[in-house]
C-alpha positions as CSV (number, residue, x, y, z in Angstrom):
1,M,0.0,0.0,0.0
2,S,1.4,3.4,-0.9
3,T,2.2,5.8,1.9
4,Q,2.2,8.9,-0.3
5,I,0.0,11.6,1.2
6,D,-2.0,13.2,-1.6
7,H,-2.8,16.6,-0.2
8,L,-1.5,19.3,2.0
9,L,-3.1,22.7,2.7
10,N,-1.3,25.5,1.0
11,E,0.2,27.6,3.8
12,T,2.1,30.6,2.5
13,R,2.5,32.8,5.6
14,R,6.1,33.2,6.9
15,F,7.4,34.9,10.0
16,S,11.0,35.9,10.6
17,P,12.5,36.1,14.0
18,P,11.8,39.4,15.8
19,D,14.4,42.1,15.3
20,G,17.2,41.7,17.9
21,F,16.1,38.3,19.0
22,A,19.0,36.5,17.3
23,A,21.6,38.7,19.0
24,Q,20.7,37.2,22.4
25,A,19.4,33.8,21.4
26,V,21.0,30.7,22.9
27,G,20.7,28.7,19.7
28,S,22.4,29.7,16.5
29,A,22.7,28.6,12.9
30,D,26.3,27.4,13.7
31,L,24.9,24.5,15.7
32,Y,23.6,22.8,12.5
33,A,27.0,23.2,10.8
34,R,28.9,21.8,13.9
35,A,26.5,18.8,14.1
36,A,26.8,18.1,10.4
37,E,30.6,18.2,10.5
38,D,30.9,15.6,13.3
39,R,27.7,14.4,14.9
40,E,29.3,12.5,17.8
41,A,31.7,15.3,18.7
42,F,28.7,17.6,18.7
43,W,26.9,15.5,21.2
44,A,30.0,15.0,23.3
45,D,30.3,18.8,23.6
46,Q,26.6,19.0,24.7
47,A,27.2,16.2,27.3
48,R,30.2,18.1,28.7
49,E,27.8,20.9,29.7
50,L,26.8,18.5,32.5
51,H,28.9,17.5,35.5
52,W,30.6,14.2,35.2
53,H,32.1,12.5,38.2
54,T,34.0,10.3,35.8
55,P,34.4,11.9,32.4
56,F,33.5,9.7,29.4
57,T,35.9,8.8,26.7
58,E,33.4,6.8,24.5
59,V,30.6,8.8,22.9
60,L,28.4,6.2,21.1
61,D,28.5,2.4,21.1
62,W,26.2,1.2,18.3
63,S,27.8,-2.2,17.9
64,T,24.6,-4.2,18.7
65,P,21.7,-2.1,17.2
66,P,19.1,-1.2,18.1
67,F,20.6,-1.3,21.7
68,A,22.6,1.9,22.0
69,R,25.1,3.0,24.7
70,W,25.9,6.8,25.0
71,F,28.8,8.0,27.0
72,G,29.0,4.5,28.4
73,D,32.2,4.7,30.4
74,G,31.3,8.0,32.1
75,E,29.7,8.4,35.5
76,L,27.3,11.1,36.8
77,N,24.4,11.7,39.1
78,V,21.3,13.1,37.5
79,A,20.0,14.8,40.7
80,Y,23.4,16.4,41.4
81,N,23.2,17.9,37.9
82,C,19.7,19.3,38.5
83,L,20.4,20.6,42.0
84,D,23.7,20.5,43.9
85,R,25.9,21.9,41.2
86,H,23.7,25.0,41.0
87,V,23.9,25.5,44.8
88,E,27.7,25.0,44.7
89,A,27.9,27.6,42.0
90,G,26.3,30.1,44.3
91,H,22.8,29.9,43.0
92,G,21.2,28.3,46.0
93,D,18.9,31.3,46.6
94,R,17.6,31.2,43.0
95,V,14.0,30.0,42.9
96,A,13.6,26.6,41.3
97,L,9.8,26.2,41.6
98,L,7.1,28.8,41.7
99,W,4.2,26.5,42.7
100,E,0.6,27.6,42.4
101,G,-2.1,25.4,43.9
102,E,-5.5,25.4,42.3
103,P,-7.2,26.9,45.3
104,G,-4.7,29.8,45.2
105,D,-2.1,28.7,47.7
106,E,1.5,29.2,46.6
107,R,5.1,28.2,47.5
108,A,8.4,29.5,46.2
109,I,11.1,26.9,46.5
110,T,14.8,27.7,46.0
111,Y,17.5,25.4,44.6
112,A,19.0,25.1,48.1
113,E,15.6,24.2,49.6
114,L,14.8,21.7,46.9
115,T,18.2,20.1,47.3
116,A,17.6,19.7,51.0
117,E,14.1,18.2,50.5
118,V,15.4,15.8,47.8
119,S,18.2,14.7,50.1
120,R,15.8,14.1,53.0
121,L,13.6,11.9,50.9
122,A,16.7,10.1,49.5
123,N,17.7,9.2,53.0
124,V,14.1,8.0,53.8
125,L,14.1,5.8,50.7
126,E,17.4,4.3,51.5
127,G,16.2,3.7,55.1
128,L,13.3,1.7,53.6
129,G,15.8,-0.5,51.7
130,V,15.5,1.1,48.3
131,G,18.7,1.0,46.4
132,E,20.3,1.1,42.9
133,G,18.0,-0.5,40.4
134,D,14.9,-0.8,42.6
135,R,11.7,0.7,41.2
136,V,9.6,3.3,42.9
137,A,6.1,4.2,41.6
138,I,5.0,7.8,41.9
139,Y,1.3,8.7,41.8
140,L,1.0,12.3,42.7
141,P,-0.8,15.6,41.7
142,M,1.2,18.5,40.3
143,I,2.8,19.5,43.6
144,P,6.5,20.2,44.4
145,E,6.7,16.8,46.1
146,A,6.2,15.1,42.7
147,V,9.4,16.7,41.4
148,A,11.3,16.1,44.6
149,A,10.2,12.4,44.5
150,M,11.5,11.9,41.0
151,L,14.9,13.5,41.8
152,A,15.2,11.6,45.1
153,V,14.7,8.3,43.3
154,A,17.3,9.3,40.7
155,R,19.7,10.5,43.3
156,I,20.0,7.0,44.8
157,G,20.3,5.2,41.5
158,A,16.8,3.7,41.7
159,I,14.2,3.8,38.8
160,H,11.0,5.8,39.0
161,S,7.8,5.0,37.3
162,V,5.5,8.0,37.4
163,V,1.8,7.1,36.9
164,F,-0.5,10.0,35.9
165,G,-2.8,10.9,38.7
166,G,-5.9,10.6,36.4
167,F,-5.3,6.8,35.8
168,S,-7.5,4.3,37.4
169,A,-6.6,1.7,40.1
170,D,-6.4,-1.0,37.4
171,S,-4.0,1.1,35.3
172,L,-1.9,1.8,38.4
173,R,-1.9,-1.9,39.4
174,S,-0.7,-3.0,36.0
175,R,2.2,-0.6,36.1
176,I,3.2,-1.4,39.6
177,D,3.2,-5.1,38.8
178,D,5.1,-4.8,35.5
179,A,7.8,-2.7,37.1
180,G,7.9,-4.7,40.4
181,A,7.8,-1.4,42.4
182,K,9.1,-1.6,46.0
183,V,7.7,1.7,47.2
184,V,4.7,3.8,46.1
185,I,4.7,7.6,46.7
186,T,1.3,9.2,46.6
187,A,-1.0,11.8,48.2
188,D,-4.3,11.7,49.9
189,G,-5.7,13.7,47.0
190,G,-5.2,16.7,44.8
191,Y,-7.3,19.6,43.6
192,R,-9.2,19.5,40.3
193,K,-11.9,21.9,39.2
194,G,-12.5,23.1,42.8
195,K,-12.8,19.7,44.3
196,V,-10.4,17.2,45.9
197,S,-9.7,14.2,43.6
198,A,-8.7,11.3,45.8
199,L,-5.5,9.3,45.1
200,K,-4.7,7.2,48.1
201,P,-7.9,5.0,47.7
202,A,-6.8,4.1,44.1
203,V,-3.4,3.0,45.6
204,D,-5.2,0.9,48.2
205,L,-7.3,-0.7,45.6
206,A,-4.3,-1.4,43.3
207,L,-2.5,-3.1,46.2
208,A,-5.6,-5.0,47.5
209,D,-5.5,-8.7,48.3
210,R,-4.9,-10.7,45.1
211,N,-4.9,-14.2,46.4
212,G,-5.2,-16.5,43.5
213,S,-4.2,-13.9,40.9
214,G,-0.7,-15.3,40.6
215,V,0.9,-11.8,41.1
216,Q,3.5,-11.5,43.8
217,E,3.1,-8.3,45.8
218,S,6.3,-6.2,45.5
219,V,5.3,-3.0,47.4
220,E,6.6,-2.8,50.9
221,H,5.8,0.8,51.8
222,V,3.5,3.6,50.7
223,I,4.6,7.2,51.4
224,V,1.6,9.6,51.5
225,V,1.7,13.4,51.0
226,R,-1.1,15.3,52.8
227,R,-2.5,17.6,50.2
228,G,-6.3,17.2,49.9
229,G,-7.1,16.7,53.5
230,N,-9.6,14.0,52.6
231,D,-10.0,10.9,54.8
232,V,-8.0,7.9,53.8
233,D,-7.7,4.3,55.0
234,W,-4.4,3.4,56.6
235,T,-2.3,0.2,56.7
236,P,0.0,0.3,59.7
237,G,3.6,-0.7,59.0
238,R,3.1,-0.1,55.3
239,D,1.8,3.4,55.0
240,L,3.9,6.4,56.1
241,W,3.0,10.1,56.1
242,W,5.5,12.2,54.2
243,H,5.2,14.9,56.8
244,D,6.2,12.4,59.5
245,V,9.2,10.8,57.9
246,V,10.7,13.4,55.4
247,P,11.2,16.4,57.7
248,A,12.8,14.2,60.3
249,A,15.5,12.9,57.9
250,A,18.9,14.5,57.5
251,P,18.9,17.4,54.9
252,T,22.2,16.2,53.4
253,H,22.9,13.2,51.2
254,E,25.9,12.3,49.1
255,A,25.0,12.1,45.4
256,R,27.0,9.1,44.4
257,P,28.0,8.7,40.7
258,F,26.4,6.0,38.5
259,P,27.3,4.8,35.0
260,A,25.7,6.9,32.2
261,E,23.6,3.9,31.1
262,T,22.0,3.4,34.6
263,P,18.3,3.2,34.1
264,L,16.6,6.5,35.1
265,F,12.9,5.9,34.6
266,I,10.2,3.7,33.1
267,L,7.2,5.5,31.6
268,Y,4.3,3.5,30.4
269,T,2.4,4.4,27.2
270,S,-1.3,4.5,27.5
271,G,-4.4,4.6,25.2
272,T,-3.9,1.3,23.5
273,T,-5.2,-2.2,24.2
274,G,-3.2,-5.0,25.7
275,K,-0.3,-4.8,28.1
276,P,1.1,-1.3,28.5
277,K,4.6,-0.7,27.2
278,G,7.2,0.4,29.8
279,I,9.5,2.7,27.9
280,L,12.9,2.7,29.5
281,H,15.3,5.6,29.5
282,T,18.7,5.8,31.0
283,S,20.7,8.7,32.5
284,G,23.6,10.3,30.7
285,G,22.3,10.5,27.1
286,Y,18.8,11.4,28.2
287,L,19.9,14.3,30.5
288,T,22.2,15.6,27.8
289,Q,19.5,15.9,25.1
290,A,16.9,17.1,27.7
291,A,19.1,19.9,28.8
292,F,20.4,20.9,25.3
293,T,16.9,21.0,23.7
294,N,15.4,22.9,26.6
295,R,18.2,25.4,26.4
296,V,18.2,26.1,22.7
297,V,14.6,25.5,21.7
298,H,13.1,27.3,24.6
299,D,16.0,29.8,24.6
300,I,16.5,29.5,28.4
301,H,18.4,32.3,30.1
302,P,18.3,31.0,33.7
303,E,19.2,34.4,35.3
304,T,16.2,36.2,33.9
305,D,13.6,33.8,32.5
306,V,10.5,32.4,34.2
307,Y,9.6,29.3,32.3
308,W,6.3,27.4,32.3
309,C,5.6,24.0,30.8
310,T,2.0,23.1,31.5
311,A,2.4,19.4,31.2
312,D,1.8,17.0,34.1
313,V,4.8,15.0,35.3
314,G,2.8,11.8,34.5
315,W,3.6,12.4,30.9
316,I,7.0,12.4,29.1
317,T,6.7,16.2,28.6
318,G,6.6,16.6,32.3
319,H,9.6,14.4,32.8
320,T,11.8,16.1,30.2
321,Y,10.6,19.7,30.3
322,V,9.4,20.1,33.9
323,T,11.7,18.0,36.0
324,Y,14.9,17.3,34.2
325,G,15.7,19.8,31.4
326,P,14.8,23.1,33.2
327,L,16.4,22.1,36.5
328,A,19.6,20.8,34.8
329,N,19.8,24.3,33.2
330,G,19.2,26.1,36.5
331,A,16.0,27.7,35.4
332,T,13.1,29.2,37.4
333,Q,9.8,27.6,36.5
334,V,6.1,27.7,37.3
335,L,4.4,24.5,38.5
336,Y,0.6,24.6,38.5
337,E,-1.7,22.0,40.2
338,G,-5.0,22.6,38.5
339,T,-6.9,22.9,35.2
340,P,-6.8,25.9,32.8
341,D,-10.4,26.9,33.6
342,A,-10.5,26.7,37.4
343,P,-11.7,28.7,39.1
344,H,-12.2,30.8,36.0
345,P,-11.3,30.5,32.2
346,G,-8.5,33.0,32.5
347,R,-6.5,31.1,35.1
348,W,-3.5,30.4,33.0
349,W,-3.2,34.0,31.8
350,E,-3.6,35.2,35.3
351,I,-0.6,33.0,36.3
352,I,1.5,34.3,33.4
353,Q,0.7,37.8,34.5
354,K,1.4,37.1,38.2
355,Y,4.8,35.5,37.8
356,G,6.0,37.3,34.7
357,V,6.3,34.1,32.7
358,T,8.7,34.6,29.7
359,V,8.7,31.1,28.1
360,F,5.4,29.2,27.8
361,Y,5.1,25.6,26.5
362,T,1.7,24.0,26.1
363,A,-0.5,21.7,23.8
364,P,-2.4,22.6,20.6
365,T,-5.6,21.2,22.2
366,A,-5.3,23.7,25.0
367,I,-4.8,26.5,22.5
368,R,-7.8,25.5,20.5
369,S,-9.9,25.4,23.7
370,F,-8.9,29.0,24.4
371,M,-9.9,29.9,20.8
372,K,-13.3,28.5,21.5
373,I,-13.7,30.7,24.6
374,G,-12.6,33.8,22.7
375,R,-9.7,36.2,22.6
376,Q,-11.4,38.6,25.1
377,V,-10.3,36.3,28.0
378,P,-6.5,36.4,27.5
379,Q,-6.7,40.0,26.4
380,G,-7.9,40.8,29.9
381,F,-4.5,40.1,31.3
382,D,-1.0,41.5,30.8
383,L,1.0,38.9,28.8
384,S,3.7,41.3,27.7
385,S,6.4,39.3,29.6
386,L,6.1,36.4,27.1
387,R,9.0,36.2,24.6
388,V,8.9,32.5,23.4
389,L,5.8,30.3,22.9
390,G,6.0,26.5,22.4
391,S,3.7,23.8,21.2
392,V,3.8,20.1,22.0
393,G,1.7,17.0,21.9
394,E,0.3,16.7,18.4
395,P,0.4,18.7,15.1
396,I,-0.8,22.2,15.4
397,N,-3.0,23.5,12.6
398,P,-2.0,26.8,11.0
399,E,-5.0,28.8,12.3
400,A,-4.3,27.8,15.9
401,W,-0.6,28.6,15.4
402,V,-1.4,32.1,14.1
403,W,-4.0,32.7,16.9
404,Y,-1.4,31.7,19.5
405,R,1.2,34.0,18.0
406,D,-1.2,37.0,17.5
407,I,-3.4,36.8,20.6
408,I,-1.0,35.3,23.2
409,G,2.2,36.5,21.7
410,A,1.0,40.0,20.6
411,E,2.0,39.3,17.0
412,R,5.7,39.3,17.9
413,T,6.6,36.2,19.9
414,P,8.3,33.4,18.0
415,I,6.6,30.0,18.2
416,V,8.5,26.7,18.4
417,D,6.3,23.8,17.4
418,T,8.1,20.6,18.6
419,W,7.8,17.0,17.5
420,W,9.0,14.2,19.7
421,Q,7.6,11.1,21.6
422,T,7.8,9.2,24.9
423,E,10.2,7.0,23.0
424,T,12.5,9.7,21.7
425,G,12.8,11.2,25.2
426,A,13.4,14.7,24.0
427,M,12.6,17.1,21.1
428,M,13.7,15.9,17.7
429,I,12.1,18.4,15.3
430,S,11.6,22.1,16.0
431,A,12.3,25.6,14.9
432,L,15.0,27.5,16.8
433,P,13.8,31.0,17.9
434,G,16.0,33.7,16.6
435,V,17.2,31.4,13.7
436,T,14.3,29.9,11.9
437,E,11.8,31.6,9.6
438,T,8.7,29.9,10.8
439,K,5.7,28.5,8.9
440,P,2.4,28.2,10.7
441,G,1.7,24.5,11.2
442,A,5.1,23.2,10.1
443,A,7.4,21.4,12.6
444,Q,10.2,22.8,10.4
445,V,13.5,20.8,10.5
446,A,15.4,18.2,12.6
447,L,17.3,19.7,15.5
448,P,21.1,19.8,15.3
449,G,22.5,16.4,15.8
450,I,19.3,14.6,14.9
451,T,18.8,12.9,11.5
452,I,15.3,12.6,10.3
453,D,13.9,11.4,6.9
454,V,10.5,10.9,5.3
455,V,10.4,7.6,3.3
456,D,8.1,5.3,1.5
457,D,7.3,1.7,2.5
458,D,10.6,0.5,1.1
459,G,12.6,3.0,3.1
460,E,13.4,5.3,0.1
461,H,13.5,9.0,0.5
462,V,10.2,10.5,-0.9
463,G,11.7,13.8,-2.0
464,T,10.4,17.3,-1.5
465,G,6.7,17.9,-2.1
466,N,5.8,14.3,-1.1
467,G,4.6,12.5,2.0
468,G,5.4,9.2,3.7
469,L,6.7,7.7,6.9
470,L,8.7,9.7,9.4
471,V,11.9,7.9,10.5
472,V,15.0,8.6,12.5
473,T,18.0,7.3,10.6
474,E,20.8,7.6,13.3
475,P,20.8,6.9,17.0
476,W,20.3,9.9,19.3
477,P,21.3,10.4,23.0
478,S,17.9,10.4,24.6
479,M,16.5,7.4,22.7
480,L,14.6,4.7,24.5
481,R,16.8,1.8,25.6
482,G,14.1,-0.7,25.4
483,I,10.7,-1.8,26.7
484,W,10.9,-2.9,30.3
485,G,11.3,-6.7,30.5
486,D,10.5,-7.2,26.8
487,P,13.4,-6.6,24.4
488,E,11.7,-8.6,21.6
489,R,8.7,-6.3,21.7
490,F,11.1,-3.3,21.6
491,V,12.7,-4.6,18.4
492,E,9.4,-5.6,16.8
493,T,7.6,-2.4,17.6
494,Y,10.1,0.2,16.6
495,W,12.8,-1.3,14.4
496,E,11.4,-4.3,12.5
497,K,9.8,-2.4,9.6
498,F,13.1,-1.0,8.4
499,A,15.4,-3.5,10.0
500,D,17.6,-3.7,6.9
501,R,18.3,0.0,7.1
502,G,18.5,0.5,10.9
503,F,15.7,3.1,10.9
504,Y,13.6,3.9,13.9
505,F,10.0,4.1,12.7
506,A,8.1,6.7,14.7
507,G,4.6,5.6,13.7
508,D,3.9,9.1,12.3
509,G,3.2,10.3,8.8
510,A,4.9,13.4,7.5
511,R,5.3,15.5,4.4
512,L,8.3,17.4,3.0
513,D,7.3,20.7,1.5
514,E,9.1,22.3,-1.4
515,D,11.8,23.7,0.9
516,G,12.3,20.4,2.6
517,D,10.6,21.4,5.8
518,I,8.6,18.8,7.7
519,W,4.9,18.9,8.2
520,L,3.6,16.3,10.7
521,L,0.4,14.5,9.6
522,G,-0.3,12.5,12.8
523,R,-0.2,8.8,13.3
524,V,-0.1,6.6,10.2
525,D,-3.2,4.9,11.6
526,D,-4.9,8.3,11.2
527,V,-4.2,8.4,7.4
528,M,-7.3,7.3,5.5
529,N,-7.7,5.6,2.2
530,V,-10.8,7.2,0.6
531,S,-11.5,5.8,-2.9
532,G,-7.8,5.1,-3.3
533,H,-6.7,8.5,-2.2
534,R,-4.5,8.9,0.9
535,L,-5.8,11.6,3.2
536,S,-4.5,12.8,6.5
537,T,-6.9,13.4,9.3
538,A,-4.6,16.3,10.5
539,E,-5.0,18.2,7.2
540,I,-8.8,17.9,7.2
541,E,-8.9,19.0,10.9
542,S,-6.8,21.9,9.9
543,A,-9.2,22.9,7.1
544,L,-12.2,22.7,9.4
545,V,-10.5,24.9,12.1
546,A,-9.5,27.4,9.4
547,H,-13.2,28.2,9.0
548,E,-14.2,31.1,11.2
549,A,-17.1,29.2,12.8
550,T,-15.0,26.3,14.1
551,A,-13.2,26.3,17.5
552,E,-11.9,22.7,17.4
553,A,-12.3,19.6,15.3
554,A,-11.3,15.9,15.3
555,V,-11.5,13.7,12.2
556,V,-11.4,9.9,12.0
557,G,-11.8,7.4,9.2
558,A,-14.8,5.0,9.3
559,S,-15.5,1.9,7.2
560,D,-17.6,2.7,4.1
561,E,-19.0,0.1,1.6
562,T,-18.6,2.5,-1.3
563,T,-15.3,4.3,-0.7
564,G,-13.5,1.9,1.6
565,Q,-13.1,4.6,4.2
566,A,-15.2,7.7,4.8
567,V,-14.3,10.9,6.5
568,V,-16.2,11.6,9.8
569,A,-15.7,14.8,11.6
570,F,-16.6,15.9,15.2
571,V,-16.7,19.7,15.4
572,I,-16.9,22.2,18.3
573,L,-18.4,25.5,17.1
574,K,-17.7,28.9,18.5
575,Q,-20.7,30.0,20.6
576,S,-21.1,33.2,18.7
577,Y,-21.9,31.2,15.6
578,L,-24.3,28.8,17.3
579,D,-26.2,31.8,18.6
580,R,-26.9,32.9,15.0
581,H,-27.0,29.7,12.9
582,S,-28.4,26.2,13.2
583,A,-26.0,23.3,13.8
584,E,-27.3,21.5,10.7
585,G,-26.8,24.5,8.5
586,L,-23.2,25.0,9.8
587,A,-22.4,21.3,9.2
588,T,-23.5,21.6,5.6
589,T,-21.4,24.7,5.2
590,L,-18.3,23.0,6.7
591,R,-18.6,20.0,4.4
592,A,-18.6,22.3,1.4
593,W,-15.7,24.3,2.9
594,V,-13.5,21.2,3.2
595,G,-14.2,20.4,-0.4
596,E,-13.1,23.8,-1.4
597,Q,-10.0,23.8,0.7
598,I,-8.7,20.4,-0.1
599,G,-10.9,18.8,-2.8
600,P,-14.2,16.9,-3.1
601,I,-12.6,13.7,-2.1
602,A,-11.9,15.1,1.4
603,R,-15.4,16.3,2.0
604,P,-16.6,14.6,5.3
605,R,-19.4,12.1,4.9
606,D,-20.7,13.1,8.4
607,I,-20.1,16.1,10.5
608,Y,-21.3,15.9,14.1
609,I,-21.6,19.2,16.0
610,V,-20.5,18.4,19.6
611,G,-20.0,20.4,22.8
612,E,-16.7,18.7,23.8
613,L,-14.2,16.2,22.5
614,P,-12.9,13.2,24.4
615,K,-9.5,14.3,25.9
616,T,-7.1,13.0,28.5
617,R,-6.3,15.3,31.3
618,S,-3.1,16.3,29.4
619,G,-5.3,17.6,26.6
620,K,-4.7,14.8,24.0
621,I,-7.8,13.9,21.9
622,M,-8.6,10.2,22.1
623,R,-9.5,9.7,18.5
624,R,-9.7,5.9,18.9
625,L,-12.9,6.5,20.9
626,L,-14.4,8.6,18.2
627,R,-13.5,5.9,15.7
628,D,-15.4,3.4,17.8
629,V,-18.5,5.7,17.7
630,A,-18.2,6.4,14.0
631,E,-18.1,2.7,13.2
632,G,-20.9,1.8,15.6
633,R,-18.7,-0.3,17.9
634,E,-18.7,-0.5,21.7
635,V,-16.7,2.4,23.0
636,G,-13.3,1.3,24.5
637,D,-11.8,2.2,27.9
638,T,-12.6,5.8,28.9
639,T,-10.9,5.8,32.3
640,T,-8.1,8.1,31.2
641,L,-10.5,10.9,30.0
642,A,-10.7,14.2,31.8
643,D,-14.5,13.8,31.6
644,T,-15.7,10.3,31.2
645,M,-19.3,11.5,30.4
646,V,-18.2,13.1,27.1
647,M,-18.5,9.9,25.1
648,S,-22.0,9.2,26.4
649,T,-23.1,12.7,25.2
650,I,-21.5,12.2,21.8
651,Q,-23.1,8.8,21.4
652,A,-26.5,10.2,22.2
653,K,-26.1,12.9,19.6
654,I,-25.2,10.5,16.9
655,T,-28.0,8.1,17.8
656,T,-30.6,10.9,17.5
657,K,-29.1,12.4,14.3
């Protein structure tokens, strides 16, 4: 089957870096030249920005692909690089975390204070028998203790498995069991939309008696942060209050060095059926690329910037661009517990105004949600401190990109749209602010030191103006080192398709424009074959959102007897248009609009006007659930959704159509 993508919206707008930005930018065009001249030497230079207890002499060992070793004979401590070295350099009084709780409580935590807290918890964990290679599960809300827990586990050479606080007890259980966690760190609850969302009960349920299940219980202790104040059950001898054990521990702890390939964390992918995949990342290469990409893509100036990545630490973005990258760079960052609309729809903009945020990194789904509400909300706040805007999570359509730049960035702030995955560990494709002339909706080019291509099913380069499969052609420092406990699945899932060429297949479709810039088209599974034409759901969504009536859209392919697959769209309309037009009339208008923008073949068979889309609490649209609805199947697992009732509402609307 051909993987050529037949269409792409014609986007002609271009935006040069603001005057004067390049003069102070961390990144430069020279980085591309240096990386092209000697890729391994380039990454060695980036790695030496970290502190190595034992300097490395070997950069890359690729002798047994796809199992890589980066900086393999070097030794370092990840937590030391994120904390102690900044204190020792005289920056102990610099604020590391500006934490804002959803109810409005706040804490400012310096690097010295965070180092002491991490050291105390490291001492507690060692006292509980946790050592190098042991696994610790972390199931916490977005509170400072979540970051401290990750760093404390890393400090003692153990491996953390952070489980998103929105996951069910069953999801938590499967991850604890697969990793064989020795300790769980959780909270009584956390705040969400003005209410306390309980967490400890899910841990209790996950660890409940499993006689006859065949599973050997590995968890010996549960450390509980008091946050929500909600009543919780207690298991004496197993359960420990954080406020009882951590403050009583010594505030100093020696950060011992560990080999660069020491496992750092397991992060389980979600949203698919079957056993979750535990993506394994190690220490030296991961921290190198996390720190480098955060520094040059976000243009971090630690002395002056206030940085905010809105991701939860339960996702890879929260690992790399909340905990590890910014702290390795000595940055000051905002950490927010709640949702964007609690207690009012301007909460994020209020926080930016309050703390003078300069670098803001969020998801396209959040941006489109704000478009739905209207520009008058962000325009009610002073956002003039912002100087770099970032996008992460899925392809951003051009209209959302331009709205983000114009309304949030006051028509001057450069946007860096980043592509990467849980598996890649850190950014792989992005513009560099101050260097790149940006195109709305384009991911642009591979970052320095990264080699990306777009190929056909045979692994051949498709050439400019064509679409195909996105692949990484050379190993990179932050690459996954495997799937926990399942090396065969690792090879089969990511390397088997192009085993003869040694390419990592990302699972995404992409297109090279006439300049050779990369446009992401979403998962290959989201490319439809309509009457023999290959159509990307991302481009149809982009066309829908380009219409002035549309706030957000999600497109899926559904089986069709005539065309093989048919386009089905779920659309959220701006309230101002619903007030003046019928939903049926607007659906007809939008079908015609897509035909005009892309071609008659792309015109949706069905357009459903809905009030919300099924999203995880991180803002990702769960298109597989919409595909279930469109094809009349029973809807799959909805436990990871921010609002589990959304699918019932959508099903009811389709049934009555």
